[in-house]
C-alpha positions as CSV (number, residue, x, y, z in Angstrom):
1,X,-0.1,0.0,0.0
2,X,1.1,3.3,-0.8
3,X,-1.3,5.8,1.1
4,X,0.5,9.1,2.3
5,X,-0.4,10.9,5.6
6,X,0.4,14.0,6.8
7,X,-0.5,14.9,10.7
8,X,0.0,18.2,12.3
9,X,2.9,19.3,10.0
10,X,4.6,22.5,10.9
11,X,7.6,24.1,8.7
12,X,9.3,27.2,9.8
13,X,11.9,28.9,8.1
14,X,13.4,31.1,10.9
15,X,10.4,33.1,12.5
16,X,8.4,32.6,9.2
17,X,6.0,29.7,9.5
18,X,5.6,28.3,6.1
19,X,3.1,25.3,6.9
20,X,0.5,25.6,9.6
21,X,-0.7,22.5,10.9
22,X,-1.2,20.5,8.0
23,X,-3.4,17.3,8.2
24,X,-4.0,15.3,4.9
25,X,-4.6,11.7,3.8
26,X,-3.9,10.8,0.3
27,X,-5.5,7.3,-0.6
28,X,-3.6,4.5,-2.1
29,X,-3.1,4.8,-6.2
30,X,-4.8,8.4,-5.8
31,X,-3.6,11.2,-8.2
32,X,-3.6,14.3,-6.0
33,X,-2.7,17.9,-7.0
34,X,-1.3,20.3,-4.6
35,X,-2.7,23.8,-5.9
36,X,-2.1,27.0,-5.0
37,X,-0.3,30.4,-5.7
38,X,3.5,31.1,-5.4
39,X,4.5,30.7,-1.7
40,X,1.5,29.0,-0.5
41,X,3.5,26.0,0.6
42,X,2.8,23.4,-1.7
43,X,6.5,22.8,-2.9
44,X,7.9,22.7,0.7
45,X,5.2,19.9,1.5
46,X,6.4,18.0,-1.4
47,X,10.2,18.6,-0.7
48,X,9.3,17.4,2.9
49,X,8.0,14.3,1.7
50,X,11.0,13.5,-0.5
51,X,13.3,14.4,2.6
52,X,14.5,17.3,0.9
53,X,13.4,19.3,3.7
54,X,13.3,18.8,7.4
55,X,9.9,18.7,9.5
56,X,9.9,21.2,12.1
57,X,6.9,19.4,13.7
58,X,4.4,16.4,12.8
59,X,4.5,13.1,11.1
60,X,4.6,12.1,7.4
61,X,4.1,8.3,6.8
62,X,3.8,6.3,3.6
63,X,2.2,2.9,3.5
64,X,1.8,3.3,7.6
65,X,5.4,3.6,8.1
66,X,6.7,6.9,9.6
67,X,9.4,8.4,7.2
68,X,10.3,11.5,9.3
69,X,14.0,10.4,10.0
70,X,14.3,8.0,6.7
71,X,17.1,8.8,4.3
72,X,15.5,10.1,0.8
73,X,16.9,7.2,-1.0
74,X,15.4,4.7,1.4
75,X,11.5,6.3,1.1
76,X,10.5,4.7,-1.9
77,X,9.7,7.4,-3.8
78,X,10.7,8.9,-7.1
79,X,10.7,12.8,-7.7
80,X,10.7,14.5,-11.1
81,X,11.8,18.2,-11.1
82,X,10.9,21.2,-12.8
83,X,14.2,21.5,-14.2
84,X,14.7,17.7,-15.6
85,X,17.9,17.5,-13.7
86,X,19.4,15.3,-16.3
87,X,23.0,14.7,-16.7
88,X,24.3,16.4,-20.0
89,X,27.3,14.2,-20.6
90,X,25.0,10.8,-20.5
91,X,22.9,9.7,-23.4
92,X,19.2,8.9,-22.7
93,X,19.8,5.0,-21.6
94,X,22.4,6.1,-19.1
95,X,20.2,9.0,-17.3
96,X,17.3,6.4,-17.1
97,X,19.4,3.7,-15.8
98,X,21.6,5.6,-13.5
99,X,19.6,5.1,-10.1
100,X,19.8,1.3,-11.1
101,X,23.4,1.3,-11.5
102,X,24.3,2.8,-8.4
103,X,22.1,0.2,-6.9
104,X,24.5,-2.5,-8.7
105,X,21.5,-4.3,-10.3
106,X,22.4,-6.9,-12.9
107,X,23.2,-5.3,-16.6
108,X,20.5,-7.5,-18.1
109,X,17.9,-6.3,-15.4
110,X,18.8,-2.5,-16.3
111,X,18.8,-3.3,-19.7
112,X,15.1,-4.7,-19.3
113,X,13.8,-2.1,-16.9
114,X,15.2,0.9,-19.3
115,X,13.9,-0.6,-22.5
116,X,10.3,-1.0,-20.8
117,X,10.5,2.6,-19.6
118,X,11.2,4.0,-23.0
119,X,8.7,1.9,-24.8
120,X,6.0,3.5,-22.2
121,X,7.5,6.9,-22.8
122,X,8.0,6.7,-26.6
123,X,11.8,7.0,-26.1
124,X,13.0,3.7,-27.8
125,X,14.2,5.8,-30.7
126,X,16.5,8.2,-28.5
127,X,18.2,6.2,-26.1
128,X,21.6,6.9,-27.7
129,X,20.7,10.8,-27.8
130,X,22.2,13.2,-25.2
131,X,19.7,15.7,-23.5
132,X,20.7,18.4,-25.6
133,X,19.7,16.6,-28.8
134,X,16.2,16.3,-27.1
135,X,13.2,18.5,-27.2
136,X,11.8,20.0,-23.8
137,X,9.1,17.4,-23.8
138,X,11.3,14.7,-24.6
139,X,13.9,15.7,-22.0
140,X,10.7,15.6,-19.3
141,X,9.9,12.1,-20.5
142,X,13.4,10.9,-19.9
143,X,13.2,12.6,-16.4
144,X,9.8,10.4,-15.7
145,X,11.5,7.4,-17.1
146,X,14.5,7.8,-14.6
147,X,11.8,7.8,-11.9
148,X,9.6,5.0,-13.5
149,X,12.6,2.4,-13.3
150,X,12.6,2.7,-9.8
151,X,9.1,1.4,-9.3
152,X,8.5,3.5,-6.4
153,X,5.4,3.7,-4.2
154,X,5.0,7.0,-4.7
155,X,5.7,9.4,-7.4
156,X,6.3,13.3,-6.8
157,X,6.1,15.6,-9.3
158,X,7.0,19.5,-8.6
159,X,5.9,22.0,-11.6
160,X,7.3,19.6,-14.2
161,X,5.7,21.4,-17.1
162,X,6.1,25.0,-16.3
163,X,9.0,25.3,-18.7
164,X,7.2,23.6,-21.6
165,X,4.9,25.6,-24.4
166,X,1.2,25.5,-24.2
167,X,0.8,22.4,-26.8
168,X,3.5,20.7,-25.4
169,X,2.0,21.0,-21.6
170,X,-1.4,19.5,-23.0
171,X,0.6,16.5,-24.3
172,X,2.3,15.9,-21.2
173,X,-0.6,16.3,-19.1
174,X,-1.7,13.2,-21.0
175,X,1.4,11.2,-20.8
176,X,1.7,11.9,-17.0
177,X,-2.0,10.6,-16.4
178,X,-1.7,7.9,-18.7
179,X,1.9,6.5,-16.8
180,X,-0.4,6.9,-13.3
181,X,-2.9,4.7,-14.7
182,X,-0.6,2.1,-15.6
183,X,1.4,2.0,-12.4
184,X,0.2,0.6,-9.3
185,X,1.7,4.0,-7.3
186,X,0.3,7.2,-5.7
187,X,1.0,10.4,-7.5
188,X,1.6,13.9,-5.8
189,X,1.8,16.6,-8.1
190,X,2.2,20.1,-7.2
191,X,1.4,23.0,-9.9
192,X,0.0,26.7,-9.4
193,X,-1.6,25.9,-13.0
194,X,-5.5,25.2,-12.2
195,X,-6.0,23.7,-15.8
196,X,-3.4,20.8,-15.0
197,X,-5.2,20.3,-11.6
198,X,-8.7,20.3,-13.5
199,X,-7.6,17.8,-16.0
200,X,-5.5,15.5,-14.0
201,X,-6.2,15.1,-10.4
202,X,-8.5,12.7,-8.9
203,X,-8.6,15.1,-5.9
204,X,-7.3,18.7,-5.6
205,X,-5.8,20.1,-2.3
206,X,-6.4,24.0,-2.6
207,X,-3.4,25.5,-0.5
208,X,-3.1,29.2,0.6
209,X,-0.4,31.0,2.8
210,X,0.2,27.5,4.4
211,X,-3.2,25.8,5.2
212,X,-5.4,23.9,3.3
213,X,-8.5,25.6,2.2
214,X,-10.2,22.8,0.5
215,X,-9.7,19.3,-0.5
216,X,-12.3,17.9,-3.2
217,X,-12.8,16.5,-6.7
218,X,-12.1,19.0,-9.6
219,X,-15.9,19.0,-10.1
220,X,-16.6,19.8,-6.4
221,X,-13.7,22.4,-6.3
222,X,-15.3,24.2,-9.2
223,X,-19.3,23.9,-8.2
224,X,-18.9,24.2,-4.6
225,X,-16.1,26.2,-3.6
226,X,-15.6,26.6,0.2
227,X,-14.5,30.1,0.1
228,X,-14.1,33.3,-1.6
229,X,-10.4,32.3,-2.3
230,X,-10.9,28.9,-3.8
231,X,-14.0,30.5,-5.9
232,X,-11.7,33.1,-7.1
233,X,-8.6,30.9,-7.6
234,X,-10.5,28.1,-9.5
235,X,-12.0,29.0,-13.0
236,X,-10.9,30.6,-16.2
237,X,-12.1,33.5,-16.7
238,X,-12.5,33.9,-12.9
239,X,-15.7,34.2,-11.2
240,X,-17.8,37.3,-11.1
241,X,-18.0,38.5,-7.5
242,X,-20.1,41.3,-6.2
243,X,-20.8,42.5,-2.7
244,X,-24.4,43.0,-1.9
245,X,-27.2,42.3,0.6
246,X,-29.8,39.3,0.8
247,X,-33.3,40.5,0.3
248,X,-36.2,37.9,1.4
249,X,-37.4,37.2,-1.9
250,X,-34.5,34.9,-3.1
251,X,-32.2,37.5,-4.5
252,X,-29.2,39.6,-3.7
253,X,-29.4,43.4,-3.9
254,X,-25.8,45.0,-5.4
255,X,-26.3,48.9,-5.6
256,X,-29.4,49.2,-8.4
257,X,-30.0,45.6,-9.4
258,X,-31.3,42.4,-7.8
259,X,-29.6,38.9,-8.9
260,X,-31.2,35.8,-8.2
261,X,-30.3,32.6,-6.3
262,X,-32.0,29.6,-4.9
263,X,-30.8,29.5,-1.2
264,X,-33.4,29.8,1.1
265,X,-31.4,30.0,4.1
266,X,-30.1,34.1,3.7
267,X,-31.5,36.3,6.1
268,X,-33.1,39.7,4.9
269,X,-30.2,42.1,5.1
270,X,-27.3,39.9,5.2
271,X,-24.3,41.3,4.0
272,X,-23.0,38.8,1.1
273,X,-20.7,38.3,-1.6
274,X,-22.5,37.1,-4.8
275,X,-20.8,35.1,-7.3
276,X,-21.6,33.7,-10.7
277,X,-19.4,31.9,-13.1
278,X,-19.0,33.8,-16.8
279,X,-20.4,30.4,-18.1
280,X,-23.6,30.4,-16.3
281,X,-24.7,33.8,-17.9
282,X,-26.9,34.4,-20.8
283,X,-27.4,37.5,-23.1
284,X,-31.0,37.8,-23.7
285,X,-33.7,40.4,-25.5
286,X,-34.9,41.7,-22.4
287,X,-34.5,41.1,-18.4
288,X,-34.2,43.2,-15.2
289,X,-30.6,42.7,-15.0
290,X,-28.7,45.2,-17.4
291,X,-25.0,46.0,-18.3
292,X,-22.9,47.9,-20.6
293,X,-20.2,46.5,-22.8
294,X,-16.7,47.3,-22.3
295,X,-14.7,44.9,-24.6
296,X,-15.6,42.0,-26.7
297,X,-12.9,39.2,-27.0
298,X,-13.2,36.4,-29.5
299,X,-11.1,33.2,-29.1
300,X,-12.5,31.2,-31.9
301,X,-14.7,28.8,-30.2
302,X,-16.0,31.5,-27.7
303,X,-16.7,34.8,-27.3
304,X,-15.6,36.8,-24.0
305,X,-17.6,39.8,-23.3
306,X,-16.4,42.1,-20.5
307,X,-19.4,44.6,-19.2
308,X,-20.0,46.8,-16.1
309,X,-22.7,45.5,-14.0
310,X,-23.5,48.7,-11.9
311,X,-19.9,49.4,-10.6
312,X,-18.3,46.1,-11.2
313,X,-16.6,44.6,-14.0
314,X,-18.4,41.5,-15.1
315,X,-17.2,38.7,-17.5
316,X,-19.6,36.7,-19.8
317,X,-18.8,33.6,-22.1
318,X,-20.9,33.0,-25.0
319,X,-20.5,29.9,-27.0
320,X,-19.2,30.7,-30.7
321,X,-16.6,33.0,-32.0
322,X,-19.1,35.6,-33.8
323,X,-21.2,37.8,-32.3
324,X,-23.0,41.3,-33.6
325,X,-22.5,42.9,-29.9
326,X,-19.9,45.6,-29.7
327,X,-18.4,48.1,-27.2
328,X,-20.9,50.4,-25.5
329,X,-24.1,48.2,-26.2
330,X,-26.6,47.9,-23.5
331,X,-27.5,44.5,-22.7
332,X,-29.9,42.1,-20.8
333,X,-28.7,39.0,-18.7
334,X,-30.3,35.8,-17.5
335,X,-28.4,34.4,-14.4
336,X,-28.5,30.3,-14.0
337,X,-29.7,31.1,-10.5
338,X,-29.0,27.3,-9.8
339,X,-25.2,28.0,-10.4
340,X,-25.4,30.9,-8.2
341,X,-23.1,31.2,-5.3
342,X,-23.2,33.3,-2.0
343,X,-20.5,33.8,0.5
344,X,-20.6,35.5,4.0
345,X,-18.7,38.9,3.7
346,X,-17.3,38.9,7.2
347,X,-16.1,35.0,7.3
348,X,-15.7,34.7,3.1
349,X,-17.2,31.3,3.8
350,X,-19.6,29.8,1.3
351,X,-23.5,29.9,2.1
352,X,-25.1,26.4,1.8
């Protein structure tokens, strides 16, 4: 079994508390993404799992065995770094085989493992090349191959795709997820890119300033964010958020307009933040919700409209790359009130 548990984990760098009492259970063979902005502590937690950072207090265990004082080479993990960390003087075969050679495995066993990893990662034709003769995606696959031949209980990925272009990132997301599906290992993947998290993860752990904000599936993170931070962090374009006051007729008043919702547990006069995602809004012929168009952006498959709704800059995503709407137009909007979110202004927590 390769479940990973973090109990009351804290990490200090001098007087700065980087991780604040982290408690997290990662089930066997799950693909879990640690997601958050720079400086939230996600890479520090990953490096502590690998044994590259000390633990100030708390306990990390893999498969039920505490690893706080276990040397990195004995933790049965394999880590893929952002910068590939390949040996430039070695060819692909020797880069992949290096850890096996250090462990003094038989030459024929090394040959079998490297050839197997190369076939899984489509590197068979490149085994005699050096890293400088490879593309960025091929180098990253070599780094993955080096991790794969170790047959670890846990794979650790530290922002492995951040140096690649957009098309290659999309391809490598597929490669990494396929690799996970073929193995019997647990994967912990660190990124600040929500697209990577949403498309690859079984579960996402949202981190912010050393704490965990929410742990959930990609679907639940998107549809039911715990608080304002998660709601604003997940989604592209970002969710529309507006401060307002709840009324007693299933609406929220923001300055001069009333926005619909389905929640019956809001108190009249309660100060809330109303949220609606750009994809949950339609432009209609006439409605009680009015806005003025500021900018129209076309992406080919979609049209992004930026408008002013009272004093708030407001985003709307419409399917299709063509529209007759232009800057300065007055438009009427229809919200999918079943998809509206409300948050308490003072606590920032979701109101269900």
